[in-house]
N, C-alpha and C positions, 0 to 999 in steps of 0.2 A: 499658922496660920492655914485655916480649913479651905478648903478647895472651893465653895461657893464663894465665899469671904476674897479671896484671891481673883474668882472670875468677875464682881462686881469692884473689886479696883481696880481692875483693869480697863473695863468697859468706860469707869470714871475719866481716867486716864488719858483715854482714848480717845471718846469724846471732847473733855478739854482741847487734845492737840488740833482734832478736827475744825474745832469752833476756831482756834487761834491760825488756823492755817488758810481759812476761807474769808477772812474779813473783805477782800475786795469784791471775791464773789458773790457775797452776801449784800453788799451795799454799791456795787458798780460804780459806773460814771459818774463825779460826783457834779453839781453846779451850783448857781447863787441863785437862792430865792429873795429878794428883797434883801438885807443885808447876812440871811442866812445860808450858810453853807449845808447843803442837802444833797443825799445819795439818789440814788435810781429811782427810791418810792416816792421821789419827795417829803419824805420826811428829817427833821433836823439829825447833823450828824457833829459828834465832836469828835478831832484825829488829837491823839496826844503820844509824843514819840522824843526822840532825841536828833540833834547834831553831829555828826561827824566834823571833828573840827579842821581847818583849810586842810586840802589833799597836798598841799605843795610842802606842807612839814609834816603830816603824820601820814603819808601814803598808807603804812603797813595797816593799817586798820581799814582800807578800802576794798575788801574783799567779801564774797558773798556770806562764806563764813559768821564773817564776824555779824553781817543783817540777820541771818539767821538765828544767833545769838540775842542779842538784842529782840529778834520778836519771842522770842520761846523764854527769855530771861525778865526782860525787864517789862514783856509784853508791850512794846510796839505797837501800835497799828500806823506808823509814819516813820521815815528818819530822811534826814537832810544832808545831802552830798555837796559840801561847800567847796567849790573847785575856787583853788586861787589864783587871782588872775595876775596879779604883779607881784606879790610878797612870798617868799622862800626861794630855795632850791630849785623845788620840782616844780615851779609856777606856769601855768599856762602860756605865759608868754615866750616864757624860756622853751617848755618841753610841750608843745599841744598834744602831740599825740600820746605820747605817755599820762596828760593830765585828760585827756577822754578816756583814756582806756580805765584808769579809776574810777571816772564817775557813773562810766558802763558796769563797771564791777557791782555798783552799791545799784545800780539800776535792776541789773539781773538778780543780783541777793534779793531784792525787794518783790520783781515779781513773781520771783521764785518761793518767796516765803509769804508771798499774798495778802501786803501790805502797801501802802503808799509812801508815794517819794517825791522827796522835793530837788529839781536841779536846779541848783542854787550859781547864781551867778555871784560868785563871793569876792566883790570889788565896791570900795569906796569914791569909784571913779568913773567917767563915763567912760568905756571904749566903745561905741558903736560901730566900727570896723568889725572889730572882732569879735564883738557880740552878734552882730548879725549875720555872720557866717557860722558863729556855732548854733545858735538858734535853730536856724534853718537846715542843719543838718542833722543836728538832734530831735527837731519835732518830726522831721519825716521818717523819721530811725522808729521812735519810740512813739509817737501822737496816738499811734491805734492802741494803745494800752490805756485802759483807763486807773492805772494805779498812777499816771506822772501827774506832776504840778510843775510849772514853771516860776522860779524867781527871778525876774529879770534884772533885779540890782538889790546886792542885800542892804548896803547902809549909805545912802549919799549921806556925804557930811558937811561943806560948804556951797554945793550945787543948790539951785533956786528951784522952785515947783517948776516954773515954766521951763527950764531946761530939764529936769526929770520925769515930765511930763513928755515934752518934745523926743525926748530919748526912748523909754516908757514905749510909746505909740508906734512908734519904727521899729522895735522889737514886736509890739504884739502883732502889728501886722504880718512880719516874716511869721511868726508861730501860726497864726490863723490860715495865711496858705496852705498849712500842712496839715492841722489839726485844728479841726474846728470851734471844740470842746471842751475841752481838759483846762483846769483853772490855771490861769495867769496869775501871781502875786505880784503889786506892784510897789515898792520903796519909797519914801516919801523924807522930805530936809530933816539935816537934825539928827542925824541917825535913828532913821524912822522913829521921830517922836513926835514931829509937827504933823502928825495929820489931819490937823484943823486946815493943812492949806489943801489939800487935796480934796477933802472936804466940800470947800469952798469952788472947787473948780476939779470938777471930778473926769475922769477918760470917757467919752461918750464913743456909742457905734459898736461897739463890741460889749459881747454877754461874758458871763462867770468871768467877770475881776473883782480881785480881790486886793485890800492894801493893808501893806505889812507895818505892824508895832510891835517893838523892840523894849523890854525892860530887863533893868538887873535891880531887883529887890531894894537893895542897900543902897541906892542913889536916887532910886526913881519914885515916889510918892505918892499920894493919892490924886495930885493935882496932874498927871498924866494918865491915871484913869478918867478922870472928871473929862479930860480934853477930847478922851477916846468915846466918852460918853456922850458927848456933845456931837462927834464925829458919825457915829453911829444913829443919833436922833436923826441927823442931815440925809439917814440912807446910804453911807458909807459901810462896806461889808470890810470887816477888819479879822487878821488871821494873823497871832502872834505867830513870826516864825522863829524868832530866836531869844530865849530869856533865861533867866538863873538869878536866884536866891543872894548874892553878893556886889561887890559893887560894879559898878558899868566901865572899871579895869580890865575887870574879868576878877581879880585878888581882893584881897582881908577877907573880914570876917561873915561867914555867913549870917543872914537876917531870917531866920523862919519867920517870926510874927510876920514881918512885911513882905513875906513869899508866900503864905499861907492867905494873905489876906487877897494878893491876886490872883491865886487858883480859885478862892472863891468865886471873885466879880468875876473872873473866864468863865466860871463854870454857871455861874448864875446868867451870864450870858448866851450861855454856848457856842464861846469862841476855842477857835483849835488853838493848841499851845506846843510849841517847841522847847526843849531843855538844852544850852548848852554848856560841854560838848563831849563829845568823846576822842580823849586825847590824854595825853601823859607830861604834857608841859606841870614846870614846878609851879603852879598858881593855883586858884581857889576855887575855878572852873571848870579845871581839866577833872574828868571824872575818873581818870585810870591814874594807876601805880607805873613807874617802867618797869615792873614783873608780870604787869599784865600782857597775856598774849596776844598775836595779832591777831587771831582768828575768831576769839570769843573764850567760851569757857572759862571765865574768870571765877575764879574764890574769890571771896569774902575779904580777902586781905589786898586784893588787889585792886580796889575800888577806895576811892579818897571818899571823903566827906560828902562832898556833893553829889558824887555817885550813887552810895548807900541813898542817900534824900530822895533825888531823881527817881530810881529804880522804888524805893517804897511808894513816891508818889501814884508812880505810872502803873504800878500792879494795882494799887487802890482805887483808882480814877478810870481804869481799862476794866477791870474787873468784869462788866454787864458789857460789855464789848461784844 
């Protein structure tokens, strides 16, 4: 390798690394324009990344270096920190300080890596008292950073939309007292499937709200996309904060065809999407094997099938970020 070629190679690697490290610096504080997520220059932006598994079950991946690896190797422009509220040995209800520290480690990693990060209240139930206190605290501490997105309710299951709406309005009010601008994500009934309900009765009086839709491609088919299309047509901004290519149980075989149909659809609509999950459970949706190091640096043999495919998709679609 001659000296001139070495210099060119170094500059290419350096410029690539700098581009990867300046994503939030380039796009800044996000907002919602109509149904579209836009950057500081009011240009449409699509965020693509991964969700870490429940912090209460896989806390070992909740660290700055793992986030740095996901930025560098998976080419994530966003990560989602899923704080388990009830489930798991280290749940927020059992160990609140431990839980907050784990989420903040991911927040700090995302800020250091200059990517966006979702603070996900990962529960299927309404916990108004606990959520109020938490979002008040975290928005005071991190609301100044343009990296931050709040997800106030992961997946309502059997709650009605009026119940979810009232809860969400209460939490949004708390966040907006400390952070007037950053994006807030709101869930909908039936595990974020019934986006038609908030479309018919959206939350009013606040800016920069989006509504989450979740899909698992082997279970959810065109009907869910059609329902979401109707919600978009009515003016409801949509963010896919959790998705994957297997069954809704998180297990079963990968359905690559159906998953690609969803990817094509999201890309055509400029909808941001997150894939589930960075964890090492013995199930299809967990991207990592037990051999994977807690702080990243994963070799190919550490990745499971869904991990390989997720990395492939993110590298492909984020290549021009």
